[in-house]
MDAnalysis code that builds the backbone (N, CA, C; Angstrom):
import MDAnalysis as mda
import numpy as np

u = mda.Universe.empty(681, n_residues=227, atom_resindex=np.repeat(np.arange(227), 3), trajectory=True)
u.add_TopologyAttr("name", ["N", "CA", "C"] * 227)
u.add_TopologyAttr("resid", np.arange(1, 228))
u.add_TopologyAttr("resname", ["MET", "THR", "ARG", "ALA", "GLU", "LYS", "ILE", "ASP", "LEU", "ILE", "ARG", "SER", "ARG", "PRO", "GLN", "LEU", "SER", "VAL", "ALA", "THR", "LEU", "SER", "ALA", "ASP", "MET", "GLY", "ASN", "GLN", "ASP", "ALA", "ALA", "LEU", "GLN", "THR", "LEU", "LEU", "GLU", "ASN", "ASP", "VAL", "ASN", "LEU", "LEU", "HIS", "PHE", "ASP", "VAL", "MET", "ASP", "GLY", "ASN", "ILE", "TRP", "PRO", "ASN", "ILE", "THR", "VAL", "GLY", "SER", "PRO", "PHE", "VAL", "ALA", "GLY", "LEU", "LYS", "THR", "SER", "LEU", "LEU", "LYS", "ASP", "VAL", "HIS", "LEU", "LEU", "ILE", "ASN", "LYS", "PRO", "LYS", "GLN", "HIS", "ILE", "ASP", "SER", "PHE", "ALA", "ALA", "ALA", "GLY", "ALA", "ASP", "LEU", "ILE", "SER", "PHE", "SER", "VAL", "GLU", "TYR", "THR", "ALA", "HIS", "ILE", "ASP", "ASP", "THR", "LEU", "ALA", "ARG", "ILE", "SER", "SER", "HIS", "GLN", "ASP", "ILE", "VAL", "ARG", "GLY", "VAL", "SER", "LEU", "ASN", "PRO", "GLY", "THR", "SER", "PRO", "SER", "PHE", "ILE", "LYS", "GLN", "TYR", "LEU", "ASP", "GLN", "ILE", "ASP", "TYR", "VAL", "LEU", "LEU", "LEU", "GLY", "VAL", "GLY", "PRO", "TYR", "SER", "GLY", "LYS", "GLU", "THR", "PHE", "LEU", "GLU", "ASP", "ILE", "PRO", "ALA", "LYS", "ILE", "LYS", "GLU", "LEU", "LEU", "GLU", "TRP", "LYS", "PRO", "GLU", "LEU", "LEU", "ILE", "CYS", "ILE", "ASP", "GLY", "GLY", "VAL", "ASN", "LYS", "ASN", "THR", "ILE", "ALA", "GLN", "ILE", "ALA", "ALA", "MET", "ASN", "PRO", "HIS", "PHE", "VAL", "VAL", "SER", "GLY", "SER", "ALA", "ILE", "PHE", "ASN", "ASN", "GLU", "ASP", "PRO", "ALA", "GLU", "ASN", "LEU", "THR", "PHE", "PHE", "ASN", "LYS", "THR", "ILE", "GLY", "VAL", "LYS", "SER"])
u.atoms.positions = np.array([
    [-8.784, 13.342, 22.414],
    [-7.230, 13.335, 23.063],
    [-6.993, 14.596, 23.249],
    [-6.355, 14.857, 24.823],
    [-5.959, 16.073, 24.908],
    [-4.692, 16.550, 24.453],
    [-4.604, 17.698, 24.638],
    [-3.361, 18.587, 23.836],
    [-2.022, 17.960, 24.244],
    [-2.109, 17.421, 25.666],
    [-0.683, 16.895, 26.120],
    [-0.654, 15.726, 25.661],
    [-1.664, 14.616, 25.264],
    [-1.580, 13.354, 24.773],
    [-1.072, 13.654, 23.225],
    [-1.509, 14.603, 22.878],
    [-1.206, 14.736, 21.388],
    [0.253, 14.897, 21.396],
    [0.945, 16.051, 21.922],
    [2.022, 16.177, 21.886],
    [3.161, 15.281, 22.353],
    [2.372, 14.264, 23.396],
    [3.266, 12.978, 23.412],
    [3.450, 12.333, 22.315],
    [2.083, 12.052, 21.885],
    [2.048, 11.136, 20.184],
    [3.236, 11.604, 19.492],
    [3.133, 12.709, 18.936],
    [4.101, 13.129, 18.085],
    [5.620, 13.420, 18.560],
    [6.007, 13.376, 20.000],
    [7.064, 13.215, 20.804],
    [7.966, 11.541, 20.785],
    [6.718, 10.788, 20.238],
    [6.933, 9.344, 20.847],
    [8.126, 8.965, 19.815],
    [7.902, 9.232, 18.453],
    [8.905, 8.809, 17.844],
    [9.097, 9.694, 16.326],
    [10.061, 9.742, 15.327],
    [9.678, 10.777, 14.261],
    [8.337, 10.198, 13.384],
    [7.796, 11.570, 13.136],
    [6.444, 11.355, 12.473],
    [6.763, 11.964, 10.973],
    [5.468, 11.535, 10.054],
    [4.973, 12.010, 8.882],
    [3.607, 12.667, 9.224],
    [3.926, 13.840, 8.398],
    [2.277, 14.628, 8.570],
    [2.032, 14.966, 6.938],
    [1.289, 14.023, 6.514],
    [0.772, 13.844, 5.138],
    [-0.234, 14.521, 4.387],
    [0.101, 15.213, 3.486],
    [-1.102, 16.225, 2.767],
    [-1.740, 15.418, 1.677],
    [-3.231, 15.060, 1.300],
    [-3.694, 14.401, 0.479],
    [-4.003, 15.087, -0.595],
    [-3.905, 16.353, -0.964],
    [-4.450, 17.280, -1.675],
    [-3.998, 16.879, -3.505],
    [-2.820, 15.740, -3.340],
    [-2.123, 15.560, -4.227],
    [-2.710, 14.294, -4.783],
    [-3.569, 13.778, -4.118],
    [-4.323, 12.218, -4.079],
    [-5.488, 12.520, -4.745],
    [-6.359, 11.369, -5.464],
    [-7.354, 11.821, -5.963],
    [-8.225, 12.391, -4.845],
    [-9.061, 13.416, -5.474],
    [-9.601, 14.430, -4.922],
    [-11.061, 13.546, -5.000],
    [-11.341, 12.646, -5.472],
    [-12.975, 12.192, -5.490],
    [-12.715, 10.767, -4.904],
    [-11.696, 10.467, -4.024],
    [-11.322, 9.164, -3.641],
    [-10.140, 9.623, -2.498],
    [-10.599, 10.936, -1.493],
    [-10.182, 10.817, -0.392],
    [-9.802, 9.582, 0.790],
    [-10.867, 9.229, 0.808],
    [-11.333, 7.746, 1.416],
    [-9.944, 6.975, 1.205],
    [-9.825, 6.540, -0.079],
    [-8.449, 5.773, -0.002],
    [-7.278, 6.165, 0.412],
    [-7.119, 7.382, -0.013],
    [-5.797, 7.901, 0.764],
    [-5.894, 7.644, 1.969],
    [-6.876, 8.258, 2.538],
    [-6.441, 8.074, 4.260],
    [-6.573, 6.634, 4.914],
    [-6.941, 5.867, 3.625],
    [-6.865, 4.336, 4.309],
    [-5.307, 3.972, 4.034],
    [-4.951, 4.413, 2.926],
    [-3.335, 4.281, 2.851],
    [-2.419, 4.675, 3.846],
    [-2.675, 5.794, 4.668],
    [-1.868, 6.637, 5.579],
    [-2.255, 5.588, 6.902],
    [-3.573, 5.258, 6.700],
    [-3.623, 4.647, 8.225],
    [-2.585, 3.070, 8.148],
    [-2.863, 2.377, 7.271],
    [-1.923, 1.304, 7.008],
    [-0.628, 1.211, 7.021],
    [-0.084, 2.696, 6.841],
    [1.444, 2.725, 6.787],
    [1.915, 3.610, 7.689],
    [1.606, 3.620, 8.882],
    [2.012, 4.092, 10.400],
    [2.222, 5.690, 10.248],
    [0.953, 6.277, 9.488],
    [0.997, 8.274, 9.711],
    [0.110, 8.126, 10.525],
    [0.336, 8.997, 11.577],
    [-0.721, 9.596, 12.427],
    [-1.126, 10.728, 12.092],
    [-0.387, 11.791, 11.133],
    [-0.687, 13.237, 11.101],
    [-1.452, 13.164, 9.724],
    [-2.357, 13.991, 9.676],
    [-3.094, 14.226, 8.211],
    [-2.821, 16.228, 8.114],
    [-2.150, 16.225, 7.006],
    [-1.659, 17.580, 6.884],
    [-2.867, 18.357, 5.713],
    [-2.836, 19.991, 6.174],
    [-3.639, 20.619, 5.333],
    [-3.072, 21.659, 5.356],
    [-2.767, 22.423, 4.080],
    [-1.972, 23.489, 3.562],
    [-3.569, 24.289, 2.932],
    [-3.804, 25.574, 3.664],
    [-4.716, 26.132, 3.448],
    [-4.316, 27.456, 3.194],
    [-4.398, 27.827, 1.710],
    [-4.048, 29.062, 1.326],
    [-5.223, 29.346, 0.349],
    [-5.023, 30.986, 0.798],
    [-6.368, 31.776, 0.207],
    [-5.947, 32.867, -1.301],
    [-4.658, 32.394, -1.888],
    [-4.163, 33.060, -3.227],
    [-3.546, 34.509, -2.630],
    [-3.857, 34.792, -1.329],
    [-3.064, 36.119, -1.556],
    [-2.042, 36.281, -0.924],
    [-1.600, 35.477, -0.079],
    [0.069, 35.251, 0.300],
    [0.637, 34.407, -0.650],
    [0.453, 33.070, -0.741],
    [0.920, 31.860, -1.593],
    [-0.186, 31.880, -3.070],
    [0.503, 31.702, -4.055],
    [-0.419, 31.915, -5.163],
    [-1.601, 30.980, -5.319],
    [-1.387, 29.956, -4.668],
    [-2.643, 28.799, -4.571],
    [-3.487, 29.439, -3.861],
    [-4.860, 28.547, -4.644],
    [-6.132, 28.612, -3.360],
    [-6.387, 26.807, -3.203],
    [-6.446, 26.659, -2.051],
    [-6.556, 25.336, -1.719],
    [-7.859, 25.293, -1.103],
    [-7.754, 24.723, 0.114],
    [-9.618, 24.553, 0.702],
    [-9.414, 24.837, 2.128],
    [-10.752, 24.894, 2.673],
    [-11.126, 25.507, 3.468],
    [-11.520, 24.838, 5.106],
    [-12.160, 25.151, 5.955],
    [-12.483, 24.676, 7.117],
    [-13.898, 23.332, 6.645],
    [-14.563, 23.798, 5.890],
    [-15.818, 22.799, 5.679],
    [-14.933, 21.400, 4.902],
    [-13.881, 21.242, 4.090],
    [-12.855, 20.587, 3.491],
    [-12.282, 19.752, 4.675],
    [-11.851, 20.327, 5.781],
    [-11.301, 19.597, 6.628],
    [-12.436, 18.716, 7.777],
    [-13.272, 19.348, 7.481],
    [-14.759, 18.949, 8.421],
    [-14.926, 17.654, 7.815],
    [-15.204, 17.514, 6.523],
    [-15.371, 16.334, 5.858],
    [-14.818, 15.131, 5.717],
    [-13.389, 15.490, 6.136],
    [-12.771, 14.111, 6.165],
    [-13.000, 13.530, 7.482],
    [-13.460, 12.378, 7.351],
    [-13.912, 11.702, 8.627],
    [-12.512, 10.660, 9.048],
    [-12.056, 10.872, 10.035],
    [-10.564, 9.945, 10.031],
    [-10.211, 10.084, 11.632],
    [-9.305, 9.081, 11.989],
    [-8.844, 9.031, 13.258],
    [-7.507, 9.933, 13.164],
    [-6.934, 10.167, 12.360],
    [-5.849, 10.744, 11.941],
    [-5.781, 12.201, 12.584],
    [-4.875, 12.648, 13.145],
    [-4.708, 13.936, 13.933],
    [-4.799, 15.287, 12.765],
    [-5.666, 15.476, 12.990],
    [-5.717, 16.847, 11.644],
    [-4.576, 18.010, 11.987],
    [-3.573, 18.176, 11.012],
    [-2.675, 19.158, 11.216],
    [-3.025, 20.415, 10.131],
    [-3.174, 21.562, 10.348],
    [-3.874, 22.586, 9.785],
    [-2.926, 23.838, 9.825],
    [-2.519, 24.002, 8.558],
    [-1.268, 25.384, 8.592],
    [-1.853, 26.351, 7.703],
    [-1.860, 27.239, 8.566],
    [-2.809, 28.434, 7.724],
    [-1.630, 29.664, 7.136],
    [-1.861, 29.442, 5.825],
    [-0.845, 30.126, 4.860],
    [-1.714, 31.725, 4.241],
    [-2.187, 32.378, 5.490],
    [-3.478, 32.985, 5.099],
    [-3.131, 34.544, 5.654],
    [-3.663, 35.072, 5.069],
    [-4.168, 36.694, 5.805],
    [-4.867, 36.497, 7.028],
    [-4.563, 37.151, 8.213],
    [-5.578, 37.712, 9.206],
    [-5.980, 35.956, 9.776],
    [-5.180, 35.137, 10.052],
    [-5.660, 34.069, 10.709],
    [-6.334, 33.801, 11.688],
    [-6.387, 34.713, 12.645],
    [-7.050, 34.712, 13.969],
    [-8.373, 34.537, 13.491],
    [-8.934, 35.111, 12.349],
    [-10.832, 35.342, 12.609],
    [-11.266, 34.159, 11.701],
    [-10.064, 33.044, 11.715],
    [-10.600, 31.650, 11.027],
    [-10.038, 30.294, 12.357],
    [-9.638, 30.716, 13.334],
    [-9.211, 29.687, 14.217],
    [-10.471, 28.925, 14.568],
    [-11.397, 29.875, 15.185],
    [-12.598, 28.744, 15.456],
    [-13.182, 28.042, 14.551],
    [-13.294, 28.868, 12.813],
    [-13.966, 27.295, 12.180],
    [-13.327, 26.535, 11.957],
    [-11.957, 26.501, 11.967],
    [-10.910, 25.483, 11.857],
    [-10.882, 24.433, 13.089],
    [-11.022, 24.822, 14.372],
    [-11.108, 24.244, 15.505],
    [-12.746, 23.402, 15.542],
    [-13.762, 24.271, 14.922],
    [-14.950, 23.504, 15.059],
    [-14.743, 22.334, 13.630],
    [-13.996, 22.416, 12.966],
    [-14.005, 21.319, 11.664],
    [-12.945, 20.059, 12.300],
    [-12.410, 20.250, 13.461],
    [-11.667, 18.963, 14.072],
    [-10.140, 19.117, 13.836],
    [-9.745, 20.756, 13.777],
    [-8.444, 20.638, 13.359],
    [-7.769, 19.941, 15.281],
    [-6.729, 19.287, 15.080],
    [-5.876, 18.832, 16.217],
    [-4.528, 19.761, 16.758],
    [-4.181, 20.080, 15.370],
    [-2.746, 21.050, 15.255],
    [-3.219, 22.154, 14.501],
    [-3.139, 23.402, 14.906],
    [-3.098, 24.457, 14.122],
    [-1.965, 25.619, 13.990],
    [-1.124, 25.986, 13.140],
    [-0.110, 26.510, 12.858],
    [-0.529, 28.108, 11.872],
    [0.444, 28.768, 12.227],
    [-0.443, 30.236, 11.127],
    [1.092, 30.829, 10.557],
    [1.033, 31.557, 9.760],
    [2.418, 32.096, 9.357],
    [2.538, 33.628, 9.883],
    [3.463, 33.757, 10.903],
    [3.562, 34.895, 11.718],
    [3.934, 35.798, 10.772],
    [4.070, 35.576, 9.633],
    [4.745, 37.172, 8.734],
    [3.641, 37.915, 8.424],
    [2.657, 37.042, 8.261],
    [1.106, 37.850, 7.842],
    [0.156, 38.011, 8.693],
    [1.195, 38.105, 10.210],
    [-0.110, 38.457, 11.342],
    [0.256, 39.650, 11.846],
    [-0.552, 40.382, 12.235],
    [-0.465, 41.474, 12.984],
    [-0.618, 41.549, 14.480],
    [-1.043, 40.713, 15.243],
    [-0.883, 40.522, 16.414],
    [-0.908, 38.685, 16.697],
    [0.390, 38.596, 16.838],
    [0.619, 37.385, 16.933],
    [0.161, 36.601, 18.784],
    [0.072, 37.619, 19.745],
    [-0.057, 37.003, 20.806],
    [-1.569, 36.632, 20.820],
    [-2.775, 37.643, 19.945],
    [-4.006, 37.403, 20.172],
    [-3.983, 36.171, 19.237],
    [-3.380, 35.726, 18.563],
    [-3.572, 34.783, 17.413],
    [-3.544, 33.374, 18.015],
    [-2.565, 33.454, 18.768],
    [-2.145, 32.493, 19.837],
    [-3.308, 32.076, 20.897],
    [-3.515, 33.421, 21.658],
    [-4.453, 33.063, 22.613],
    [-5.702, 32.474, 22.159],
    [-6.172, 32.855, 20.698],
    [-7.386, 32.224, 20.382],
    [-7.093, 30.650, 19.778],
    [-6.253, 30.382, 19.458],
    [-5.938, 29.138, 19.582],
    [-5.868, 28.168, 20.929],
    [-5.539, 28.974, 21.885],
    [-5.331, 28.380, 23.194],
    [-6.605, 28.185, 23.753],
    [-7.602, 29.098, 23.152],
    [-8.731, 28.991, 23.578],
    [-9.529, 27.808, 23.705],
    [-8.969, 27.045, 22.482],
    [-9.437, 25.565, 22.242],
    [-8.250, 24.393, 22.916],
    [-8.658, 24.300, 24.417],
    [-7.735, 23.830, 24.853],
    [-7.034, 22.464, 24.447],
    [-7.391, 21.725, 23.464],
    [-7.063, 20.477, 23.137],
    [-6.098, 20.442, 21.707],
    [-6.253, 21.895, 21.188],
    [-5.557, 21.966, 19.877],
    [-3.805, 22.283, 20.707],
    [-3.152, 21.757, 19.546],
    [-1.724, 22.041, 19.570],
    [-1.316, 23.097, 18.748],
    [-0.870, 24.037, 19.482],
    [-0.458, 25.358, 19.139],
    [1.043, 25.617, 18.285],
    [0.905, 26.185, 17.154],
    [1.908, 26.446, 16.308],
    [2.139, 27.607, 15.405],
    [3.309, 27.782, 15.184],
    [3.777, 28.962, 14.112],
    [4.428, 28.491, 13.086],
    [4.235, 29.337, 11.852],
    [5.431, 28.812, 11.034],
    [6.330, 30.028, 10.391],
    [7.576, 29.451, 10.096],
    [8.629, 30.535, 9.802],
    [8.878, 30.536, 8.182],
    [8.565, 31.607, 7.253],
    [9.017, 31.578, 6.178],
    [11.054, 31.306, 6.262],
    [11.611, 31.022, 5.267],
    [12.525, 30.714, 4.868],
    [13.558, 31.979, 5.605],
    [13.443, 33.393, 5.069],
    [13.905, 34.514, 5.474],
    [13.440, 35.061, 6.772],
    [12.698, 34.166, 7.904],
    [12.471, 34.832, 8.879],
    [13.170, 34.253, 10.189],
    [13.942, 35.213, 10.914],
    [14.541, 34.655, 12.071],
    [14.035, 34.210, 13.358],
    [14.181, 33.075, 13.701],
    [13.404, 32.664, 14.964],
    [13.217, 33.457, 16.163],
    [14.156, 34.752, 16.052],
    [14.066, 35.891, 17.137],
    [12.675, 36.100, 17.150],
    [11.974, 36.347, 15.830],
    [10.831, 36.909, 15.748],
    [9.902, 36.494, 16.655],
    [9.748, 35.214, 17.067],
    [8.761, 34.577, 17.747],
    [9.439, 34.064, 19.597],
    [10.580, 34.526, 19.620],
    [11.194, 34.207, 20.823],
    [10.403, 34.323, 21.983],
    [9.665, 35.994, 21.885],
    [8.919, 36.426, 22.979],
    [7.697, 35.719, 23.360],
    [7.110, 34.725, 22.265],
    [5.875, 34.223, 22.204],
    [6.146, 32.525, 22.825],
    [7.235, 32.354, 22.970],
    [7.459, 30.862, 23.143],
    [6.574, 30.171, 23.822],
    [6.479, 30.742, 24.764],
    [5.761, 30.082, 26.248],
    [4.328, 29.762, 25.907],
    [3.589, 30.517, 24.693],
    [2.438, 30.082, 24.075],
    [2.539, 29.028, 22.657],
    [3.712, 28.680, 23.147],
    [3.802, 27.772, 21.086],
    [4.282, 26.349, 21.811],
    [3.820, 25.271, 20.881],
    [4.120, 24.001, 21.208],
    [4.999, 23.812, 20.010],
    [4.782, 24.243, 18.795],
    [5.589, 23.735, 17.856],
    [5.791, 24.859, 16.924],
    [6.965, 24.771, 16.204],
    [7.380, 25.529, 15.103],
    [7.698, 24.982, 14.117],
    [7.012, 25.326, 12.584],
    [7.040, 24.604, 11.417],
    [7.951, 25.416, 10.701],
    [9.032, 25.199, 10.307],
    [10.098, 25.799, 9.401],
    [10.172, 25.324, 7.842],
    [9.473, 26.328, 7.276],
    [9.660, 26.218, 6.021],
    [10.896, 26.303, 5.278],
    [11.091, 25.481, 4.391],
    [12.083, 25.316, 3.210],
    [12.092, 26.100, 2.100],
    [10.546, 26.363, 1.852],
    [10.642, 27.110, 0.545],
    [9.237, 28.127, 1.028],
    [9.596, 29.300, 0.257],
    [8.606, 30.533, 0.595],
    [7.786, 30.854, -0.721],
    [6.891, 31.737, -0.419],
    [6.166, 32.317, -1.317],
    [6.694, 33.068, -2.722],
    [8.038, 33.817, -1.799],
    [8.493, 34.372, -2.994],
    [9.585, 33.694, -3.668],
    [9.954, 32.494, -3.375],
    [11.020, 31.895, -3.685],
    [10.995, 30.586, -4.839],
    [9.671, 30.484, -5.253],
    [9.199, 29.558, -6.348],
    [9.677, 27.992, -5.818],
    [10.626, 27.686, -6.378],
    [10.844, 26.058, -6.109],
    [12.052, 26.044, -5.310],
    [12.896, 27.141, -4.995],
    [13.985, 27.276, -4.530],
    [14.080, 26.553, -3.230],
    [14.938, 25.966, -2.744],
    [14.817, 25.771, -1.034],
    [15.792, 26.031, -0.325],
    [15.770, 26.216, 0.797],
    [16.676, 27.195, 1.908],
    [16.875, 25.962, 2.976],
    [16.851, 24.581, 2.804],
    [17.035, 23.676, 3.848],
    [18.340, 23.634, 4.544],
    [19.306, 23.994, 4.006],
    [20.701, 24.379, 4.748],
    [20.762, 25.331, 5.868],
    [19.772, 26.230, 5.535],
    [19.470, 27.095, 7.261],
    [19.037, 26.742, 8.092],
    [17.998, 25.815, 8.155],
    [17.411, 25.384, 8.977],
    [17.884, 24.540, 10.375],
    [19.068, 24.167, 10.449],
    [19.687, 23.436, 11.175],
    [19.980, 24.490, 12.124],
    [20.317, 25.462, 11.803],
    [20.797, 26.493, 12.917],
    [19.670, 27.188, 13.431],
    [18.455, 27.111, 12.846],
    [17.050, 27.796, 13.414],
    [16.850, 26.842, 14.434],
    [16.696, 25.432, 14.228],
    [16.392, 24.547, 15.279],
    [17.363, 24.365, 16.109],
    [18.574, 24.541, 16.188],
    [19.542, 24.802, 17.404],
    [19.200, 25.773, 18.456],
    [18.844, 27.141, 17.676],
    [18.383, 28.343, 18.566],
    [17.420, 27.959, 19.002],
    [16.236, 27.499, 18.314],
    [14.819, 27.272, 19.221],
    [14.724, 26.420, 20.366],
    [15.732, 25.349, 20.275],
    [15.717, 24.484, 21.228],
    [16.573, 24.915, 21.952],
    [17.709, 25.769, 22.158],
    [18.280, 26.454, 23.194],
    [17.184, 27.243, 23.712],
    [16.447, 28.026, 23.221],
    [15.571, 28.706, 24.169],
    [14.343, 27.978, 24.781],
    [13.846, 27.064, 23.909],
    [12.658, 26.041, 24.546],
    [13.209, 24.553, 24.289],
    [13.743, 23.777, 25.355],
    [13.894, 22.315, 24.696],
    [12.764, 21.244, 24.406],
    [11.750, 21.980, 25.129],
    [10.355, 20.925, 24.868],
    [9.550, 21.259, 23.630],
    [10.182, 22.292, 22.508],
    [9.512, 22.867, 21.660],
    [9.796, 21.498, 20.511],
    [8.285, 21.320, 20.069],
    [8.470, 20.429, 18.793],
    [8.808, 21.064, 17.577],
    [9.391, 20.397, 16.568],
    [10.005, 20.850, 15.571],
    [9.207, 20.077, 14.384],
    [8.947, 21.116, 13.306],
    [8.273, 20.264, 12.148],
    [9.296, 20.863, 11.097],
    [9.242, 20.166, 9.848],
    [9.986, 20.698, 8.534],
    [9.016, 20.803, 7.366],
    [8.754, 21.674, 6.655],
    [7.601, 21.602, 5.645],
    [8.273, 21.908, 4.237],
    [8.291, 21.775, 3.012],
    [8.799, 22.453, 2.030],
    [10.094, 21.972, 1.445],
    [9.913, 20.956, 0.175],
    [11.384, 20.854, -0.334],
    [11.482, 19.347, 0.609],
    [10.408, 18.565, 0.515],
    [10.577, 17.461, 1.032],
    [10.410, 16.246, 0.061],
    [11.083, 15.696, -0.566],
    [11.058, 15.132, -1.160],
    [12.023, 13.656, -1.318],
    [12.242, 12.720, -2.060],
    [13.105, 11.503, -1.833],
    [14.398, 11.860, -1.862],
    [14.807, 12.850, -2.647],
    [15.998, 13.283, -2.828],
    [16.582, 14.232, -1.336],
    [15.627, 14.737, -0.780],
    [15.924, 15.411, 0.368],
    [15.700, 14.933, 1.774],
    [14.670, 13.902, 1.928],
    [14.346, 13.436, 2.903],
    [15.484, 13.003, 3.932],
    [16.553, 12.569, 3.539],
    [17.647, 11.555, 4.217],
    [18.184, 13.052, 5.062],
    [18.576, 14.204, 4.331],
    [19.134, 15.676, 4.901],
    [18.317, 15.872, 5.840],
    [16.843, 15.755, 5.558],
    [16.114, 16.484, 6.504],
    [16.066, 16.035, 7.920],
    [15.895, 14.358, 7.607],
    [15.667, 13.309, 8.848],
    [17.163, 13.690, 9.590],
    [18.118, 14.015, 9.101],
    [19.386, 14.336, 9.622],
    [19.240, 15.496, 10.719],
    [18.329, 16.172, 10.640],
    [17.901, 17.481, 11.214],
    [17.548, 17.286, 12.432],
    [17.013, 15.841, 12.605],
    [15.949, 15.370, 13.724],
    [14.659, 16.229, 14.187],
    [13.864, 16.434, 13.174],
    [12.877, 17.244, 13.446],
    [11.752, 15.909, 14.275],
    [10.570, 16.530, 14.894],
    [10.012, 15.543, 15.524],
    [9.054, 15.189, 14.576],
    [8.614, 16.148, 13.329],
    [7.679, 15.536, 12.379],
    [7.969, 16.285, 10.935],
    [7.686, 15.719, 10.038],
    [8.149, 16.333, 8.584],
    [6.657, 16.134, 7.611],
    [6.822, 17.370, 6.902],
    [5.110, 17.386, 5.951],
    [5.667, 16.953, 4.636],
    [4.828, 16.202, 3.765],
    [4.903, 15.875, 2.640],
    [3.764, 15.702, 2.076],
    [3.633, 15.496, 0.738],
    [2.454, 15.469, -0.301],
    [2.460, 14.959, -1.430],
    [2.864, 15.766, -2.358],
    [2.920, 15.583, -3.541],
    [4.296, 14.235, -3.671],
    [5.196, 14.344, -2.675],
    [6.203, 13.302, -3.001],
    [5.546, 11.709, -2.667],
    [4.534, 12.073, -1.923],
    [4.081, 10.639, -1.431],
    [2.648, 10.187, -2.786],
    [1.882, 11.015, -3.013],
    [0.894, 10.474, -3.858],
    [1.064, 11.519, -5.518],
    [2.203, 10.542, -5.952],
    [2.845, 11.049, -7.529],
    [2.418, 10.157, -8.279],
    [2.721, 9.367, -9.076],
    [2.495, 8.545, -10.142],
    [2.902, 7.068, -9.682],
    [3.816, 7.188, -8.564],
    [4.083, 5.901, -7.972],
    [3.479, 5.436, -6.976],
    [3.638, 4.419, -6.225],
    [2.963, 3.826, -5.550],
    [3.032, 4.677, -4.004],
    [2.262, 5.169, -3.746],
    [2.038, 5.694, -2.335],
    [2.422, 4.828, -1.305],
    [1.862, 3.914, -1.230],
    [2.532, 2.880, 0.125],
    [3.999, 2.722, -0.167],
    [4.544, 2.469, -1.325],
    [5.683, 2.148, -1.266],
    [6.831, 3.247, -0.838],
    [6.280, 4.702, -1.378],
    [6.906, 5.903, -1.097],
    [6.998, 5.845, 0.629],
    [5.650, 5.970, 0.855],
    [5.500, 5.763, 2.759],
    [6.207, 4.923, 3.400],
    [6.782, 3.699, 2.807],
    [7.617, 2.892, 3.518],
    [9.013, 3.566, 3.335],
    [9.377, 4.358, 2.027],
    [10.592, 4.738, 2.191],
    [11.228, 5.745, 2.840],
    [9.848, 6.754, 2.877],
    [10.096, 8.111, 3.875],
    [10.174, 7.518, 5.558],
    [9.433, 6.952, 5.639],
    [9.238, 6.161, 7.169],
    [10.446, 5.645, 7.341],
    [11.072, 4.752, 6.713],
    [12.397, 4.507, 6.962],
    [13.593, 5.190, 7.025],
    [13.393, 6.253, 6.379],
    [14.396, 7.290, 6.242],
    [14.676, 8.145, 7.276],
    [13.108, 8.322, 7.974],
    [13.200, 9.235, 9.199],
    [13.362, 8.243, 10.631],
    [13.353, 7.096, 10.609],
    [13.309, 6.467, 11.237],
    [12.211, 5.590, 12.255],
    [11.307, 5.317, 11.332],
    [9.966, 5.193, 12.033],
    [10.253, 3.198, 11.442],
    [10.234, 2.541, 12.958],
    [10.560, 1.097, 12.685],
    [9.489, 0.384, 12.415],
    [9.409, -0.614, 11.323],
    [8.391, -1.657, 10.841],
    [7.960, -2.663, 11.824],
])
């Protein structure tokens, strides 16, 4: 699938991008099948190295190891993301976003993503980061991932700040795709859906102790996916 086709797919209807790290790590195939059976197109990977965010999660070998038709949505929450773009591209990433706050040369990092012509190019903004920080790079950006939580904020959410950011970004680039990540759960999904993002990231709220399929049905219905 080309980059343009991936963008068209995401734009075609509201989407969930679901992380499976909260599912059974010994049976990821079952988690992937659950996503496929419940109208999910995007598989989300939060890549953390313990330097910016306190957690250490997965790297490109894990991304490569999951064989699926789902689009692989890779979010690099790491220092110096540019040097890891090629390995995640080789691992099958379809979308790659990175934290601009920890990137010395944003334009060079975007150029590295652009060198892989079929990858959808993204950046993420922490709650305290103004959209103006990336305004000059928007011609190289396909989507912006807006975080409702930050590495410094613990469990505190900043979802109320996101609508103004979306408005500003779309005034500058109307065709931009918008993603919301962080603080997404059953109590907040209606509030988030009202912001009209193109896709929403969730993980632990799906694969908790309840029924993942039931959770996905609830989330899809709330964001407007017709069954």
